[in-house]
C-alpha positions as CSV (number, residue, x, y, z in Angstrom):
1,M,60.9,-54.6,13.3
2,D,63.0,-57.9,12.9
3,G,61.8,-61.4,13.9
4,D,63.0,-61.2,17.5
5,E,61.4,-57.9,18.2
6,K,58.0,-59.0,16.3
7,G,58.1,-62.1,18.6
8,L,58.5,-60.3,21.6
9,R,55.7,-57.8,20.8
10,A,53.5,-60.7,20.0
11,R,54.5,-62.4,23.5
12,L,53.7,-59.1,25.3
13,V,50.3,-58.9,23.6
14,A,49.5,-62.5,24.3
15,V,50.4,-62.1,28.0
16,G,48.1,-59.0,27.9
17,V,45.3,-61.0,26.5
18,D,45.7,-63.8,29.0
19,L,45.8,-61.2,31.8
20,V,42.5,-59.5,30.5
21,L,40.8,-62.9,30.3
22,S,41.9,-64.2,33.7
23,E,41.7,-60.9,35.8
24,G,39.9,-58.1,33.8
25,Q,41.0,-55.1,32.0
26,S,41.9,-53.3,35.2
27,A,44.6,-55.8,36.0
28,V,46.7,-54.7,32.7
29,S,49.6,-52.5,33.1
30,L,52.7,-52.4,31.2
31,R,54.7,-53.3,34.4
32,E,52.6,-56.5,35.1
33,I,52.7,-57.8,31.5
34,A,56.5,-57.2,31.6
35,R,56.8,-59.1,34.8
36,R,54.7,-62.1,33.4
37,A,56.6,-62.0,30.1
38,G,59.8,-62.4,31.7
39,V,61.2,-59.0,30.4
40,S,62.5,-55.7,32.0
41,H,59.9,-53.3,33.0
42,G,60.7,-50.9,30.4
43,A,60.9,-53.4,27.5
44,P,57.2,-53.1,26.8
45,R,57.8,-49.2,26.1
46,R,59.6,-50.0,22.9
47,Y,56.5,-51.4,21.2
48,F,53.8,-49.7,23.3
49,P,54.7,-46.1,24.0
50,T,51.5,-45.4,26.1
51,H,49.1,-47.6,28.1
52,V,46.3,-46.9,25.4
53,D,48.5,-48.5,22.7
54,L,49.2,-51.7,24.7
55,L,45.2,-51.7,25.4
56,S,44.4,-51.2,21.9
57,A,46.6,-54.2,20.7
58,I,45.0,-56.4,23.2
59,A,41.6,-55.1,22.2
60,R,42.6,-55.7,18.6
61,E,43.0,-59.5,19.6
62,G,39.4,-59.6,21.2
63,F,38.1,-58.3,17.9
64,A,40.2,-60.9,16.0
65,D,38.6,-63.6,18.2
66,L,35.1,-62.6,18.1
67,T,35.3,-62.2,14.2
68,A,36.8,-65.7,14.0
69,R,33.8,-67.1,16.3
70,V,31.3,-65.3,14.0
71,E,32.9,-66.4,10.8
72,E,32.7,-70.0,12.3
73,T,29.1,-69.8,13.3
74,M,28.3,-68.5,9.8
75,R,30.0,-71.3,8.0
76,D,28.0,-74.0,10.2
77,V,24.4,-72.4,10.1
78,D,21.4,-72.7,7.7
79,P,21.5,-70.0,5.0
80,D,18.1,-68.5,6.2
81,P,19.0,-64.8,7.0
82,R,16.9,-64.7,10.3
83,T,18.6,-67.9,11.5
84,R,21.9,-66.4,10.5
85,L,21.1,-63.4,12.4
86,T,20.1,-65.2,15.4
87,A,23.2,-67.2,15.3
88,L,25.3,-64.0,15.1
89,A,23.4,-62.4,17.9
90,R,23.9,-65.8,19.9
91,T,27.6,-65.6,19.1
92,Y,28.0,-62.0,20.3
93,L,26.2,-62.6,23.6
94,D,28.0,-66.0,24.4
95,F,31.5,-64.1,23.6
96,A,30.4,-61.2,26.0
97,A,29.4,-63.9,28.9
98,A,32.6,-65.9,28.4
99,H,35.2,-63.3,27.9
100,R,33.8,-60.2,30.2
101,G,37.0,-58.6,30.5
102,M,37.9,-58.5,26.8
103,F,34.4,-57.7,25.8
104,E,34.5,-54.6,28.2
105,L,38.0,-53.6,26.9
106,M,37.0,-53.9,23.2
107,F,34.2,-51.3,23.5
108,R,36.1,-48.9,25.8
109,H,35.3,-45.4,24.2
110,D,38.8,-44.0,24.9
111,L,40.4,-46.8,23.1
112,L,37.8,-46.5,20.1
113,D,38.4,-42.8,20.1
114,S,42.1,-42.9,20.3
115,G,42.4,-44.0,16.8
116,R,45.1,-46.6,17.8
117,L,45.4,-49.6,15.6
118,R,42.3,-48.5,13.8
119,L,40.1,-50.2,16.3
120,R,36.9,-48.8,15.0
121,E,37.8,-50.1,11.6
122,T,38.6,-53.4,12.9
123,S,34.9,-53.9,14.1
124,L,33.3,-52.5,10.9
125,P,33.3,-55.8,9.1
126,L,31.1,-57.5,12.0
127,F,28.6,-54.5,11.8
128,D,28.7,-54.6,8.0
129,M,27.7,-58.4,8.4
130,L,25.1,-57.6,10.7
131,A,23.5,-54.8,8.5
132,D,23.6,-57.1,5.5
133,L,21.7,-59.6,7.4
134,V,19.2,-57.1,8.7
135,A,18.7,-55.8,5.2
136,Q,17.7,-59.4,4.2
137,V,15.0,-59.6,6.9
138,R,13.8,-56.1,7.4
139,R,10.3,-55.1,6.5
140,P,9.8,-52.3,3.9
141,T,8.4,-49.9,6.6
142,D,11.6,-50.1,8.7
143,A,14.4,-47.8,9.1
144,P,17.5,-48.2,6.8
145,A,19.3,-51.2,7.4
146,P,22.2,-49.7,8.9
147,V,19.9,-47.7,11.3
148,L,18.1,-50.9,12.3
149,A,21.4,-52.9,12.5
150,G,22.7,-50.1,14.9
151,A,19.6,-50.3,17.3
152,L,19.8,-54.1,17.2
153,W,23.4,-53.9,18.0
154,A,23.0,-51.5,20.9
155,N,20.1,-53.6,22.3
156,L,22.4,-56.6,22.2
157,H,25.2,-54.8,23.6
158,G,22.8,-53.7,26.5
159,I,21.6,-57.2,27.1
160,A,25.3,-58.4,27.4
161,Q,26.1,-55.9,29.9
162,L,23.0,-55.8,32.0
163,W,22.9,-59.6,32.1
164,A,26.6,-59.7,33.3
165,W,25.6,-57.0,36.1
166,G,22.7,-59.4,37.1
167,S,20.0,-56.5,36.5
168,L,18.2,-58.2,33.6
169,P,17.7,-61.4,35.4
170,L,16.4,-59.7,38.5
171,A,14.1,-57.1,36.8
172,T,12.6,-59.7,34.1
173,G,12.7,-62.8,36.1
174,A,14.6,-64.4,33.1
175,T,16.9,-67.5,34.1
176,E,18.5,-67.5,30.6
177,D,19.3,-64.8,27.9
178,D,17.6,-66.5,25.0
179,T,14.1,-65.1,25.8
180,L,15.5,-61.6,25.7
181,L,17.4,-62.4,22.5
182,R,14.2,-63.5,20.8
183,A,12.3,-60.7,22.2
184,T,15.0,-58.2,21.0
185,L,14.9,-59.6,17.3
186,D,11.2,-59.8,17.2
187,A,11.1,-56.1,18.4
188,H,13.7,-54.9,15.7
189,L,12.5,-57.2,13.0
190,G,8.9,-58.3,13.7
191,P,8.0,-61.8,14.8
192,N,9.6,-64.7,13.4
193,P,7.4,-65.9,10.4
194,T,8.4,-69.8,11.2
């Protein structure tokens, strides 16, 4: 692929990212992206033979964005593992709240299962970071760190989804998700010793 082709492919993905962020994943189509990019409706097919290919490329950008945000957070936070774990979780929930369409797209099972652009593998470094922090704060009687990290991640993901749908505020009376975040960390890791 020459420079012009790489530039057009990147532009199509960028237009797709903007579309997901502004209108949600259901608004993404090859035709709409082509229209907004100012190219023929057939042009995206050269780079994205299927809709799944296009959505996977857009979701990959979401994972890159989330990873960059987490890395920035980790550079700026206290080295205490529990503090770092809390900051990572907060960043995850904030990303989910601020980028609903992208968050939902990134974790679509059909995209992850398709193997396109190795999306599952793209998310593994974030999970490894979570598991490493969990390993540093887990109690000896807890499940193995990867299992405990998986349970914690599932809980965080559930908070993000249920909060966005309005279910958690309605059911719990909580007015902000920090209370749920603290309860989740305490439930999985024991009370914060500080």
